[in-house]
Residue, then its C-alpha position, 0 to 999 in steps of 0.5 A: m350775899v350767900d355763896i354757892t356752897s351754902y346753897s349746896l349744903i341747904g339743898i343736900t340737907c333738904l334732899c336728905f330730910g325728904l328721903i328720910v320723911s318719904f321712907q318713914v311714910a312708906h314704912i308706916s303705910y306698909c306696916r298698917k297694911l301688914a297689920v290689917l292682913v295679920r288681923r284678918s289672918i288671925s280672925t280667919k285662922t288661915i293664911a288665905p288673906v295673905l295669899a289673896e293679897y299676894e296674888a292681887m299685887k302680882n296681878k297689878k304688876 
């Protein structure tokens, strides 16, 4: 039979792995979004796409 200490350690380990994975997924998502904005900014040679995205995000909240 497994005692409560082992269950606690397994739970804490799963929580830590979950936090690490979720942080990595969010980081990759934001990096891709930033890369798209940078490409659009370079192709238009202005910062207008960045400002438009900023305004869109501000209006969402």
